[in-house]
LUMLUM-872657 format. One line per 5 residues: number of its first residue (from 1); for each residue x, y, z of N, C-alpha, C, CB. Coordinates in pm, whole numbers, plus 50000, padded with zeros to 5 digits. Glycine has a CB too. Example, Ala and Ser with C-alpha at 12.3 -4.5 7.8 and 13.67 -1.06 7.14 Angstrom:
2
1 = 51319/49431/50780/51230/49550/50780/51320/49670/50780/51131/49553/50905  51285/49775/50708/51367/49894/50714/51290/50003/50787/51408/49940/50572
This chain:
360
1 = 50090/49867/50027/50011/50006/49964/50085/50149/50012/49833/50013/50028  50219/50101/49969/50338/50271/49924/50222/50342/49826/50545/50230/49789  50247/50501/49855/50195/50562/49775/50313/50672/49808/50038/50582/49788  50370/50683/49662/50474/50733/49621/50425/50936/49692/50491/50683/49420  50540/51018/49715/50487/51107/49767/50431/51214/49626/50592/51161/49875
6 = 50491/51194/49509/50423/51259/49331/50285/51260/49381/50439/51131/49151  50287/51055/49397/50116/51062/49360/50006/51089/49459/50068/50929/49308  50063/51099/49557/49979/51186/49675/49970/51333/49653/50049/51173/49820  50071/51353/49615/50032/51495/49606/49952/51497/49495/50144/51595/49595  49983/51449/49372/49833/51516/49257/49761/51422/49261/49849/51554/49081
11 = 49711/51343/49405/49624/51234/49420/49577/51352/49484/49650/51081/49484  49589/51421/49592/49489/51490/49703/49493/51612/49569/49562/51539/49911  49533/51692/49521/49565/51801/49446/49402/51759/49369/49738/51802/49349  49400/51688/49271/49274/51589/49189/49156/51596/49298/49327/51392/49157  49178/51555/49394/49044/51528/49473/48997/51623/49568/49053/51409/49549
16 = 49034/51794/49556/49038/51876/49684/48970/51935/49544/49187/51938/49800  49045/51930/49404/48979/52046/49334/48878/51984/49290/49051/52121/49226  48797/51860/49240/48711/51803/49242/48623/51856/49377/48755/51674/49226  48674/51827/49502/48560/51864/49612/48457/51999/49597/48641/51887/49752  48593/52069/49563/48555/52263/49564/48478/52261/49453/48700/52399/49537
21 = 48523/52237/49338/48397/52204/49233/48265/52160/49283/48433/52091/49138  48224/52072/49337/48139/51965/49331/48031/51931/49487/48248/51841/49294  48102/51978/49579/48128/51964/49707/47910/52026/49694/48306/52082/49796  47870/51937/49790/47648/51945/49842/47713/52129/49919/47540/51731/50071  47572/52189/49907/47594/52357/49970/47534/52281/50114/47470/52534/49878
26 = 47618/52268/50205/47596/52198/50342/47603/52285/50452/47694/52091/50368  47451/52287/50585/47485/52412/50668/47638/52469/50727/47406/52389/50784  47665/52280/50751/47754/52273/50885/47940/52317/50803/47734/52057/50975  47879/52347/50643/48082/52335/50566/48056/52466/50592/48153/52277/50354  47934/52559/50641/47971/52751/50602/48007/52809/50699/47852/52857/50556
31 = 48001/52684/50814/48108/52711/50983/48226/52711/50974/48106/52604/51101  48280/52784/51059/48388/52719/51154/48378/52664/51261/48464/52785/51188  48265/52710/51344/48251/52724/51439/48270/52546/51518/48128/52811/51438  48349/52544/51571/48355/52403/51652/48214/52332/51723/48459/52430/51776  48125/52373/51739/48062/52331/51845/47928/52330/51746/48073/52428/51991
36 = 47895/52385/51592/47859/52338/51518/47898/52221/51425/47842/52411/51491  48037/52227/51354/48078/52099/51309/48039/51969/51437/48253/52117/51276  48098/51979/51564/48089/51850/51623/47876/51791/51648/48198/51881/51800  47804/51924/51666/47694/51873/51640/47640/51787/51512/47636/51965/51656  47714/51824/51395/47664/51795/51279/47730/51635/51188/47693/51937/51203
41 = 47873/51692/51326/47913/51531/51305/47878/51369/51372/48038/51539/51327  47829/51431/51518/47760/51358/51597/47610/51313/51464/47724/51463/51760  47518/51344/51428/47437/51355/51410/47425/51233/51291/47418/51481/51406  47527/51297/51159/47570/51230/51080/47628/51113/51084/47618/51284/51038  47627/51077/51216/47690/50936/51202/47575/50824/51218/47809/50914/51322
46 = 47564/50711/51166/47441/50638/51087/47311/50706/51078/47407/50506/51152  47314/50827/50972/47182/50888/50964/47199/50981/50846/47135/50963/51101  47106/50922/50754/47138/51013/50622/47178/51162/50605/47029/51012/50549  47232/51282/50551/47230/51401/50515/47090/51430/50483/47321/51423/50414  46987/51363/50439/46880/51466/50386/46768/51419/50550/46796/51412/50170
51 = 46809/51390/50580/46734/51299/50693/46797/51433/50840/46823/51069/50702  46904/51421/50847/46945/51477/50940/46979/51676/50897/47072/51372/50980  46933/51695/50813/46877/51910/50789/46827/51943/50856/46783/51986/50687  46681/51910/50852/46581/51982/50963/46601/51931/51091/46427/51962/50936  46676/51832/51187/46679/51788/51264/46841/51887/51304/46649/51638/51242
56 = 46911/51907/51220/47018/52008/51262/47007/52166/51274/47118/51989/51173  46923/52176/51147/46847/52343/51205/46802/52368/51318/46728/52389/51143  46688/52289/51340/46590/52246/51500/46653/52273/51631/46558/52074/51520  46792/52172/51621/46863/52178/51746/46938/52257/51763/46921/52090/51778  46999/52359/51645/47057/52483/51673/46993/52608/51696/47129/52504/51588
61 = 46859/52615/51658/46758/52714/51689/46734/52675/51810/46637/52726/51604  46722/52554/51925/46729/52500/52051/46828/52541/52121/46731/52377/52053  46980/52473/52152/47025/52468/52141/47179/52598/52078/46958/52387/52130  47198/52729/52003/47295/52816/51960/47471/52802/51999/47239/52940/52011  47462/52786/52146/47532/52748/52161/47603/52593/52274/47544/52850/52156
66 = 47749/52600/52292/47789/52469/52395/47710/52528/52507/47974/52436/52441  47730/52677/52505/47618/52668/52679/47515/52650/52683/47592/52775/52769  47426/52639/52580/47232/52618/52651/47277/52512/52621/47050/52679/52583  47330/52430/52583/47320/52255/52543/47362/52208/52717/47481/52180/52381  47465/52264/52712/47530/52257/52875/47417/52261/52996/47636/52403/52905
71 = 47368/52381/52958/47261/52407/53050/47085/52286/53042/47232/52586/53006  47127/52251/52951/46961/52164/52885/46929/52053/52946/46958/52103/52725  46798/52041/52963/46786/51925/53032/46739/51821/52949/46706/51940/53141  46806/51694/52917/46758/51518/52870/46667/51560/52811/46708/51386/52982  46574/51581/52871/46434/51550/52805/46402/51627/52717/46326/51550/52885
76 = 46444/51771/52691/46378/51838/52613/46506/51843/52477/46322/51984/52694  46629/51778/52519/46712/51767/52423/46645/51637/52292/46860/51729/52507  46630/51501/52367/46571/51389/52359/46424/51403/52307/46582/51329/52483  46380/51504/52329/46214/51606/52216/46268/51629/52061/46167/51838/52290  46428/51743/52108/46427/51757/51985/46504/51651/51889/46469/51879/51972
81 = 46571/51533/51945/46609/51434/51850/46502/51336/51786/46706/51356/51914  46393/51336/51855/46291/51239/51897/46319/51230/51726/46119/51284/51992  46276/51082/51606/46269/51035/51527/46335/51027/51464/46217/51046/51499  46470/51064/51500/46636/51068/51434/46717/50933/51460/46737/51200/51516  46625/50854/51605/46700/50750/51608/46832/50784/51735/46750/50726/51447
86 = 46916/50650/51707/47005/50609/51798/47052/50765/51882/47134/50521/51713  46941/50735/51989/46904/50852/52120/47089/50889/52160/46785/50749/52305  47134/50747/52176/47283/50756/52243/47345/50863/52225/47377/50663/52200  47335/50920/52070/47395/51013/52000/47400/51127/52159/47294/51061/51838  47250/51129/52145/47197/51285/52257/47261/51274/52375/47018/51302/52310
91 = 47267/51198/52389/47252/51170/52537/47447/51215/52544/47178/50962/52590  47536/51163/52459/47675/51150/52455/47713/51309/52422/47728/51030/52338  47623/51361/52352/47646/51520/52340/47589/51632/52404/47625/51554/52231  47516/51540/52551/47520/51653/52669/47603/51654/52767/47414/51663/52738  47666/51488/52781/47750/51494/52868/47897/51509/52852/47728/51407/52924
96 = 47927/51515/52741/48045/51608/52692/48030/51758/52688/48079/51573/52556  47922/51843/52632/47896/51925/52697/47899/51995/52796/47858/51917/52693  47847/51918/52937/47898/51997/53060/48039/51967/53120/47802/51976/53171  48070/51842/52988/48223/51828/53069/48328/51964/53017/48313/51652/53012  48306/51998/52977/48359/52119/52846/48382/52214/52861/48294/52157/52750
101 = 48251/52198/52932/48175/52351/53022/48280/52377/53117/48004/52326/53127  48234/52273/53191/48332/52266/53281/48474/52307/53333/48334/52195/53276  48541/52176/53252/48637/52145/53232/48747/52248/53178/48611/52053/53172  48677/52247/53034/48704/52355/52911/48683/52506/52895/48634/52317/52812  48638/52593/53023/48596/52712/53030/48505/52757/52831/48760/52806/53090
106 = 48400/52601/52848/48336/52601/52763/48364/52607/52583/48280/52678/52813  48526/52592/52593/48560/52581/52470/48604/52441/52421/48652/52672/52450  48570/52459/52297/48600/52293/52243/48782/52277/52248/48527/52266/52037  48813/52150/52282/48920/52151/52267/49008/52173/52086/48933/52034/52342  49075/52175/52109/49117/52230/51913/49202/52085/51857/49279/52424/51894
111 = 49256/51973/51984/49352/51918/51931/49295/51737/51978/49508/51994/51995  49338/51636/51871/49268/51509/51888/49252/51431/52024/49329/51426/51804  49405/51432/52052/49440/51421/52191/49389/51472/52309/49538/51452/52199  49319/51620/52307/49243/51611/52426/49095/51606/52421/49277/51714/52501  49047/51577/52273/48927/51524/52254/48884/51432/52306/48909/51503/52162
116 = 48971/51315/52241/48934/51214/52320/48903/51114/52472/48973/51193/52278  49015/51223/52513/49008/51240/52712/48865/51244/52715/49087/51414/52808  48776/51315/52619/48627/51337/52700/48486/51256/52648/48587/51505/52686  48484/51195/52769/48367/51110/52805/48245/51127/52670/48303/51169/52970  48228/51059/52645/48098/51131/52489/48114/51139/52327/48078/51305/52501
121 = 48298/51200/52352/48373/51200/52239/48430/51048/52226/48486/51314/52248  48398/50994/52069/48450/50842/52050/48612/50921/51923/48270/50694/51940  48673/50810/51845/48772/50808/51817/48718/50904/51634/48839/50640/51847  48631/50886/51610/48606/50947/51510/48552/51074/51546/48534/50877/51434  48461/51063/51646/48379/51187/51656/48543/51322/51640/48263/51182/51853
126 = 48584/51314/51718/48747/51343/51790/48846/51366/51604/48827/51129/51926  48879/51320/51552/48882/51353/51450/48857/51427/51343/48874/51314/51444  48715/51409/51359/48664/51491/51242/48633/51625/51330/48517/51418/51153  48623/51663/51421/48624/51784/51483/48775/51837/51435/48596/51769/51650  48835/51770/51495/49009/51840/51483/49028/51865/51378/49140/51763/51515
131 = 48999/51811/51278/49077/51865/51128/48924/51943/51052/49160/51685/51002  48804/51901/51072/48698/52029/50982/48728/52147/51043/48516/52016/50994  48745/52105/51216/48645/52298/51303/48863/52329/51302/48488/52280/51616  48962/52234/51307/49040/52277/51371/49225/52236/51244/49001/52197/51541  49192/52187/51145/49293/52178/51011/49383/52087/51117/49377/52355/50926
136 = 49343/52038/51204/49480/51921/51299/49472/51827/51132/49398/51778/51524  49592/51750/51111/49669/51670/51079/49597/51481/51112/49803/51728/51162  49489/51478/51095/49412/51393/51185/49378/51272/51047/49254/51489/51273  49340/51197/51063/49236/51116/50857/49123/51146/50994/49268/50837/50738  49034/51091/50918/48916/51052/50941/48856/50957/50813/48839/51177/50971
141 = 48787/50864/50957/48765/50693/50845/48652/50674/50917/48898/50522/50854  48536/50724/50806/48381/50708/50831/48335/50564/50676/48283/50925/50802  48211/50527/50698/48166/50486/50597/48237/50486/50429/48061/50548/50613  48214/50618/50420/48242/50605/50285/48354/50673/50256/48141/50645/50203  48431/50687/50343/48578/50721/50317/48657/50552/50347/48639/50870/50446
146 = 48631/50454/50411/48660/50352/50376/48697/50271/50265/48607/50327/50407  48507/50274/50236/48492/50249/50076/48575/50285/49976/48390/50301/50030  48621/50421/49970/48735/50440/49879/48857/50453/49926/48721/50539/49808  48859/50382/50018/49065/50354/50065/49072/50235/50002/49134/50324/50267  48913/50124/49998/48909/49991/50009/48983/49980/49872/48760/49921/50031
151 = 48897/50067/49753/48911/50018/49609/49017/50105/49547/48772/50027/49524  49072/50222/49610/49186/50287/49543/49301/50163/49586/49221/50465/49607  49271/50146/49715/49418/50082/49733/49407/49894/49732/49489/50149/49909  49273/49875/49701/49232/49767/49696/49273/49673/49830/49275/49725/49572  49205/49709/49913/49203/49650/50062/49079/49542/50060/49174/49782/50188
156 = 49134/49425/50062/49054/49348/50025/49009/49187/50176/49134/49311/49868  49021/49344/50283/49012/49256/50422/48886/49339/50460/49161/49261/50549  48779/49326/50551/48706/49400/50594/48687/49501/50709/48651/49344/50590  48654/49575/50691/48704/49735/50816/48708/49726/50929/48618/49863/50831  48564/49622/50941/48514/49593/51105/48656/49507/51209/48345/49459/51094
161 = 48758/49439/51128/48868/49366/51177/49015/49469/51100/48847/49179/51118  48967/49524/51058/49129/49620/51010/49114/49753/51026/49182/49614/50840  49069/49842/51096/49054/49986/51157/49140/50046/51131/49042/50008/51283  49263/49944/51192/49471/50002/51214/49476/50051/51038/49654/49794/51265  49443/49914/50987/49486/49936/50866/49448/50065/50772/49452/49829/50811
166 = 49268/50070/50782/49261/50178/50729/49308/50319/50746/49177/50177/50725  49304/50366/50915/49360/50421/50951/49460/50478/50918/49360/50390/51002  49557/50355/50926/49696/50424/50872/49727/50418/50699/49831/50336/50952  49621/50405/50644/49603/50431/50488/49581/50612/50487/49441/50329/50415  49385/50603/50496/49397/50745/50500/49515/50829/50573/49281/50782/50556
171 = 49584/50783/50654/49740/50868/50733/49819/50942/50628/49871/50745/50806  49852/50812/50573/49925/50836/50415/49910/50904/50297/49929/50749/50359  49789/50903/50286/49755/50988/50176/49678/51144/50278/49626/50882/50052  49714/51137/50325/49650/51279/50412/49741/51383/50360/49661/51276/50604  49752/51517/50358/49818/51621/50265/49847/51700/50401/49715/51706/50126
176 = 49980/51692/50453/49980/51815/50504/49936/51955/50490/50055/51822/50510  49830/52055/50629/49819/52170/50632/49622/52159/50567/49963/52248/50536  49638/52018/50511/49507/52083/50398/49374/51974/50469/49549/52038/50162  49420/51918/50572/49316/51834/50692/49135/51807/50652/49317/51952/50854  49166/51967/50662/49008/51991/50700/48933/51978/50497/48984/52213/50808
181 = 48985/52010/50434/48990/52017/50269/48955/51873/50194/49152/52063/50219  49085/51783/50250/49104/51664/50269/48992/51537/50313/49192/51682/50347  48968/51545/50413/48901/51478/50512/48739/51468/50408/48905/51579/50683  48673/51552/50418/48562/51593/50381/48537/51572/50228/48553/51722/50424  48642/51609/50137/48640/51548/49994/48643/51385/49997/48774/51605/49908
186 = 48691/51317/50074/48730/51180/50043/48563/51174/50160/48937/51101/50097  48527/51205/50243/48407/51167/50240/48307/51193/50174/48378/51176/50314  48291/51291/50075/48170/51363/49998/48234/51270/49838/48177/51596/50003  48391/51226/49865/48360/51141/49657/48251/51000/49755/48621/51020/49515  48308/50947/49856/48208/50828/49859/48095/50854/49901/48242/50724/49931
191 = 48023/50955/49913/47881/50982/49962/47825/51045/49773/47878/51137/50136  47839/51062/49689/47846/51133/49570/47867/51015/49460/47966/51248/49574  48045/50929/49477/48042/50890/49320/48121/50777/49377/48115/51000/49180  48184/50746/49469/48233/50589/49536/48113/50515/49614/48368/50610/49664  47986/50537/49534/47914/50519/49649/47917/50309/49650/47733/50621/49625
196 = 47820/50251/49725/47810/50121/49742/47784/50069/49618/47719/50086/49835  47687/50111/49590/47647/49986/49442/47649/50114/49336/47437/49873/49443  47709/50028/49210/47697/50119/49077/47804/50278/49055/47520/50170/49082  47940/50247/49149/48014/50346/49176/48059/50454/49041/48128/50280/49244  48031/50562/49013/48024/50667/48956/48183/50661/48880/47982/50786/49060
201 = 48219/50574/48833/48417/50547/48813/48430/50653/48768/48503/50425/48702  48298/50682/48572/48364/50736/48491/48386/50911/48522/48295/50694/48368  48348/50927/48659/48328/51085/48737/48432/51089/48771/48231/51123/48859  48486/50991/48836/48599/51009/48963/48715/51060/48959/48639/50903/49015  48771/51173/48991/48843/51248/48970/48986/51190/49010/48797/51355/49024
206 = 48971/51085/49038/49139/50994/49121/49082/50811/49093/49160/51041/49393  49061/50849/48940/48979/50679/48871/49159/50672/48868/48834/50659/48652  49278/50768/48828/49341/50667/48736/49443/50616/48856/49419/50735/48577  49445/50661/48977/49519/50570/49089/49398/50504/49134/49607/50652/49221  49347/50413/49114/49200/50338/49159/49243/50198/49104/49033/50406/49074
211 = 49337/50055/49209/49345/49970/49209/49178/49884/49147/49410/49965/49330  49097/49888/49177/48961/49865/49188/48921/49859/49090/48892/49937/49248  48932/49967/49002/48881/50049/48874/48941/49997/48812/48887/50187/48850  49108/49977/48774/49204/49901/48713/49196/49781/48669/49287/49895/48774  49197/49721/48791/49201/49543/48794/49114/49459/48876/49333/49490/48844
216 = 48950/49561/48868/48864/49435/48919/48753/49484/48806/48807/49425/49115  48677/49391/48770/48628/49397/48671/48504/49487/48739/48613/49261/48599  48461/49464/48864/48321/49532/48911/48374/49595/49035/48182/49422/48943  48381/49729/49032/48492/49781/49200/48377/49740/49327/48539/50027/49218  48263/49757/49253/48181/49755/49351/48210/49635/49511/48052/49726/49263
221 = 48271/49515/49453/48288/49397/49508/48400/49472/49649/48357/49267/49380  48397/49543/49677/48464/49652/49748/48402/49722/49844/48504/49739/49669  48423/49781/49941/48512/49712/50039/48409/49496/50114/48524/49887/50207  48533/49495/50119/48452/49270/50152/48418/49404/50306/48653/49002/50196  48307/49261/50319/48131/49300/50367/48169/49135/50459/47943/49306/50185
226 = 48116/49170/50563/48178/49035/50720/47979/49021/50685/48281/49137/50989  48011/48890/50690/47899/48754/50702/47755/48859/50773/47977/48584/50855  47627/48907/50745/47527/48928/50842/47504/48821/50958/47407/48944/50769  47505/48878/51122/47399/48779/51169/47234/48756/51125/47397/48807/51303  47182/48618/51151/47038/48680/51136/47048/48804/51257/46895/48547/51169
231 = 46892/48852/51220/46852/48921/51330/46753/48900/51413/46836/49015/51302  46748/48864/51562/46576/48818/51618/46524/48904/51561/46519/48821/51781  46452/48841/51621/46296/48910/51649/46190/48872/51760/46215/48888/51528  46118/48946/51760/46043/48936/51943/45905/49033/51941/46178/49027/52099  45817/48980/51946/45656/48942/51995/45660/49091/52084/45625/48754/52113
236 = 45592/49183/52118/45650/49290/52197/45477/49359/52210/45799/49396/52105  45410/49344/52330/45316/49388/52378/45273/49541/52462/45309/49297/52432  45225/49625/52393/45216/49758/52517/45104/49741/52534/45246/49923/52490  45073/49823/52664/44928/49879/52687/44894/50014/52688/44882/49841/52803  44805/50060/52660/44750/50192/52638/44661/50194/52795/44645/50205/52473
241 = 44676/50217/52862/44602/50226/53026/44586/50355/53066/44689/50158/53152  44450/50361/53072/44336/50466/53074/44318/50446/53237/44180/50427/52962  44258/50596/53307/44252/50619/53455/44233/50711/53433/44341/50599/53552  44063/50750/53489/44034/50916/53473/44080/51032/53391/44062/50966/53573  44083/50943/53258/44090/51054/53128/44244/51031/53110/44040/51244/53165
246 = 44292/51052/53186/44475/51011/53163/44480/50884/53098/44577/50987/53319  44618/50898/53051/44717/50748/53025/44861/50736/53057/44726/50709/52873  44866/50608/53151/44974/50568/53215/45112/50617/53079/44947/50382/53261  45275/50670/53137/45376/50691/53033/45467/50598/53119/45430/50860/52993  45582/50552/53122/45697/50551/53150/45831/50567/53107/45692/50491/53179
251 = 45936/50616/53202/46013/50634/53120/46142/50518/53138/46040/50776/53128  46222/50549/53009/46324/50400/53033/46444/50446/53058/46345/50289/52903  46501/50328/53159/46618/50412/53202/46761/50502/53108/46676/50311/53286  46808/50613/53180/46847/50638/53062/46986/50628/53034/46806/50745/53032  47051/50457/53092/47173/50416/53040/47064/50230/52943/47333/50393/53221
256 = 47128/50282/52829/47077/50144/52762/46967/50192/52685/47028/50018/52867  46925/50109/52560/46867/50130/52421/46794/50234/52475/46783/50008/52340  46740/50298/52414/46612/50390/52403/46612/50458/52528/46469/50313/52380  46765/50513/52554/46746/50560/52733/46683/50720/52713/46941/50568/52846  46623/50726/52868/46546/50859/52856/46412/50895/52782/46630/50940/52802
261 = 46365/50820/52689/46257/50817/52620/46115/50757/52708/46297/50735/52498  46013/50817/52642/45852/50778/52729/45807/50634/52607/45684/50970/52719  45768/50585/52713/45721/50458/52620/45567/50411/52725/45881/50299/52611  45470/50331/52603/45371/50269/52665/45430/50154/52739/45269/50232/52574  45351/50129/52859/45458/49992/52941/45421/49879/52880/45437/49955/53120
266 = 45511/49764/52906/45439/49632/52852/45602/49558/52805/45297/49668/52690  45571/49432/52769/45740/49363/52735/45684/49259/52634/45847/49271/52896  45811/49185/52666/45777/49053/52549/45732/48927/52582/45892/49010/52473  45649/48873/52466/45578/48785/52456/45663/48695/52510/45525/48765/52340  45626/48579/52580/45704/48439/52668/45632/48359/52537/45640/48380/52884
271 = 45731/48208/52519/45622/48111/52500/45547/48049/52572/45649/48035/52453  45409/48023/52468/45303/47899/52502/45236/48062/52626/45399/47676/52602  45211/48172/52600/45104/48288/52643/45007/48390/52535/45194/48389/52724  44934/48429/52550/44845/48530/52403/44918/48623/52456/44645/48572/52382  44828/48701/52412/44972/48891/52417/44858/48956/52473/45056/49014/52208
276 = 44736/48913/52544/44662/48928/52636/44759/48948/52771/44567/48816/52632  44763/48799/52789/44808/48731/52876/44949/48781/52893/44790/48599/52846  45020/48801/52781/45142/48874/52822/45102/48996/52842/45254/48873/52730  45030/49054/52801/45026/49275/52895/44985/49240/53000/44892/49439/52838  44884/49149/53058/44866/49117/53189/44987/49130/53303/44822/48987/53180
281 = 45083/49006/53223/45169/48958/53375/45297/49032/53321/45199/48751/53418  45319/49121/53221/45460/49226/53236/45376/49378/53306/45557/49268/53031  45273/49390/53281/45200/49520/53371/45243/49482/53530/44996/49525/53353  45167/49346/53570/45184/49283/53733/45291/49300/53795/45174/49143/53750  45372/49250/53683/45521/49223/53740/45596/49381/53731/45617/49090/53628
286 = 45596/49503/53574/45640/49551/53604/45631/49682/53708/45663/49535/53530  45466/49700/53707/45434/49814/53765/45367/49782/53890/45358/49896/53679  45331/49694/53927/45247/49622/54019/45103/49614/54056/45288/49645/54107  45034/49666/53936/44845/49701/53934/44831/49626/53881/44757/49819/53876  44702/49588/53878/44578/49503/53777/44545/49582/53634/44407/49496/53872
291 = 44514/49556/53522/44461/49598/53416/44352/49461/53355/44589/49647/53321  44285/49562/53283/44217/49486/53245/44209/49503/53078/44106/49497/53324  44266/49428/53036/44256/49352/52869/44152/49446/52761/44168/49163/52884  44138/49523/52716/44005/49539/52642/44095/49499/52484/43914/49730/52662  44005/49591/52400/43985/49565/52261/44183/49583/52165/43838/49714/52207
296 = 44179/49526/52113/44324/49535/51995/44350/49681/51998/44293/49481/51804  44457/49769/51962/44488/49896/51916/44520/49899/51784/44585/49951/51985  44638/49866/51774/44769/49897/51648/44852/49799/51690/44863/50060/51643  44889/49762/51525/45016/49680/51541/45133/49791/51448/44990/49494/51463  45249/49802/51481/45311/49839/51380/45474/49773/51391/45295/49996/51376
301 = 45576/49730/51262/45643/49627/51294/45787/49756/51284/45622/49468/51181  45896/49701/51358/46008/49815/51362/46146/49751/51362/45996/49911/51497  46237/49809/51309/46364/49736/51305/46474/49853/51418/46423/49717/51109  46559/49727/51479/46624/49827/51527/46848/49766/51514/46529/49850/51716  46887/49825/51488/47064/49757/51477/47032/49583/51514/47208/49848/51642
306 = 47025/49580/51618/47041/49413/51597/46908/49347/51629/47162/49340/51704  46798/49378/51613/46670/49346/51645/46540/49385/51605/46668/49362/51739  46466/49303/51574/46297/49359/51468/46176/49269/51576/46287/49257/51222  46111/49377/51583/45994/49363/51689/45924/49398/51614/45981/49430/51818  45784/49296/51640/45624/49346/51646/45568/49418/51757/45533/49234/51641
311 = 45534/49534/51738/45483/49572/51837/45329/49633/51864/45566/49641/51864  45319/49544/51935/45122/49523/51936/45050/49577/52055/45063/49347/51941  44945/49712/52052/44911/49781/52154/44770/49738/52165/44937/49926/52139  44721/49757/52271/44584/49744/52300/44500/49817/52436/44575/49603/52308  44402/49896/52405/44278/49938/52511/44323/49901/52625/44134/49871/52495
316 = 44369/49937/52730/44375/49905/52857/44266/49941/52988/44489/49953/52878  44234/49914/53091/44166/49963/53168/44215/49962/53318/44059/49911/53144  44236/50027/53443/44317/50059/53532/44196/49961/53597/44366/50224/53570  44190/49864/53685/44188/49797/53773/44147/49834/53964/44303/49757/53737  44306/49791/53954/44348/49820/54095/44529/49827/54109/44277/49687/54197
321 = 44502/49928/54231/44643/49938/54242/44714/50066/54221/44694/49852/54156  44811/50129/54287/44869/50226/54195/45004/50203/54180/44850/50359/54235  45056/50220/54033/45173/50203/53990/45302/50190/54073/45180/50288/53917  45407/50117/54110/45543/50161/54133/45601/50102/54097/45591/50182/54227  45692/50131/54007/45807/50086/53888/45887/50101/53976/45842/50166/53742
326 = 46006/49975/53886/46118/49956/53975/46180/50111/53996/46230/49843/53907  46272/50089/54102/46368/50202/54144/46438/50293/54034/46480/50139/54224  46384/50408/54093/46505/50505/53928/46418/50499/53818/46688/50402/53848  46266/50421/53754/46226/50454/53641/46071/50576/53757/46184/50277/53513  46111/50635/53601/45947/50799/53630/45862/50686/53547/45960/51046/53503
331 = 45741/50808/53613/45611/50717/53502/45559/50927/53577/45471/50460/53587  45395/50871/53465/45355/50989/53457/45169/50874/53451/45442/51111/53300  45094/50997/53439/44925/51040/53432/44924/51056/53312/44858/51173/53509  44872/51117/53221/44836/51193/53106/44796/51223/53007/44862/51215/53083  44730/51336/53037/44598/51391/52945/44639/51334/52808/44576/51581/52936
336 = 44579/51274/52670/44608/51265/52557/44685/51388/52497/44500/51234/52501  44628/51495/52521/44664/51660/52432/44838/51676/52496/44522/51847/52509  44860/51634/52627/45000/51661/52646/45112/51558/52621/45012/51700/52771  45023/51469/52546/45103/51365/52527/45261/51392/52436/45005/51267/52457  45194/51455/52348/45297/51481/52256/45408/51609/52318/45216/51523/52110
341 = 45414/51675/52459/45544/51716/52465/45638/51615/52531/45548/51841/52530  45591/51490/52530/45714/51377/52545/45794/51336/52416/45653/51236/52601  45874/51270/52475/45924/51176/52328/45979/51055/52307/46015/51229/52261  45918/51025/52232/45877/50876/52238/45962/50769/52113/45694/50876/52210  46043/50635/52134/46106/50579/52040/45987/50581/51956/46177/50450/52071
346 = 46020/50541/51825/45989/50564/51655/45826/50440/51619/46188/50487/51534  45836/50377/51712/45737/50235/51691/45666/50278/51793/45799/50063/51707  45688/50358/51940/45552/50412/52020/45495/50521/51965/45573/50453/52164  45592/50599/51878/45532/50759/51852/45425/50677/51712/45698/50927/51784  45432/50622/51648/45327/50541/51557/45203/50517/51623/45378/50402/51513
351 = 45187/50443/51720/45058/50408/51824/45069/50550/51882/45076/50261/51956  45106/50684/51948/45055/50769/52003/45028/50900/51854/45157/50800/52140  45051/50839/51716/44957/50956/51659/44837/50899/51603/45026/51044/51544  44871/50733/51610/44727/50675/51564/44633/50658/51703/44748/50510/51480  44657/50731/51827/44571/50679/51922/44533/50910/51854/44650/50580/52141
356 = 44601/50964/51868/44559/51094/51895/44438/51153/51775/44701/51185/51898  44467/51009/51692/44366/51068/51574/44262/50977/51571/44428/51082/51419  44220/50914/51652/44172/50867/51684/44036/50923/51725/44241/50824/51734  44141/51007/51888/44009/51057/51933/43996/51205/51882/43995/51049/52096  44011/51246/51787/44022/51366/51753/43856/51400/51695/44152/51380/51646
């Protein structure tokens, strides 16, 4: 994977020239504010640009500075984030903002080595902020960049098992003093030209350097993918529990999947029980109350990164008892018109929207 100095220089020149002429006009590219760049990089992890755009604008309207974010309530942050998924990102933003406000006088550090020490900021984010906001000479390797590298250098090994190899390859290509433009150009090339399927090799500014283009009939066979494990599926049942015109909701623990979000109570169906039996058991075990399960309301399907669920919801009535969830779990009886003030996971949100529509 040796890259001669002259070739490296021509490679970066062509790439950056192409980027200057073809880059998308995106709001985070119109600023050098480290805070805004940091927010964009967190949002762009695992989420498409088109999806991120309205969330980015809304988030910065609500939290225009690191100080406003550091002082914000997690519940409000999650409400702004609602629908974008991967909510650990929002929690990590808050955690890191609070540390920066307290230990760094509210100023985001400008070096990778300092950024990586802050809880809530991982290697990718630290490299992206350091290089894009401060032009530090550190490579950034996201999915787009890894795809470009695997094809240009013909790396026939999966990224997930060879992260250091990809990082070292990116570092060798990185031109001194141009980390900002080069890293963004590599990401843009992967997003627009060197796409997962049907790459536009004829329009690629660095195709003459690309080993996959020159040596492989179909460059899209790279990068090498690891076999996917079969995704488990679960049937989950939740109750829309009514009592005196209000509905019961509880909040998930901050740590863990969907932490801090509100939801209808319920749980996973076990072998040998009906959906109704499952719901009665879960509510009894989790809340120590008795309910009457009435009619089925709505079933939705949803996929997470590591599992799939079919979420069944039922209209229910409180029969006996006061809810006593596990220690640390918050809960409320909420009037239907107030429920939009709370952040719900996407599958629960679909049930909520259907419920509110049915009550109009």
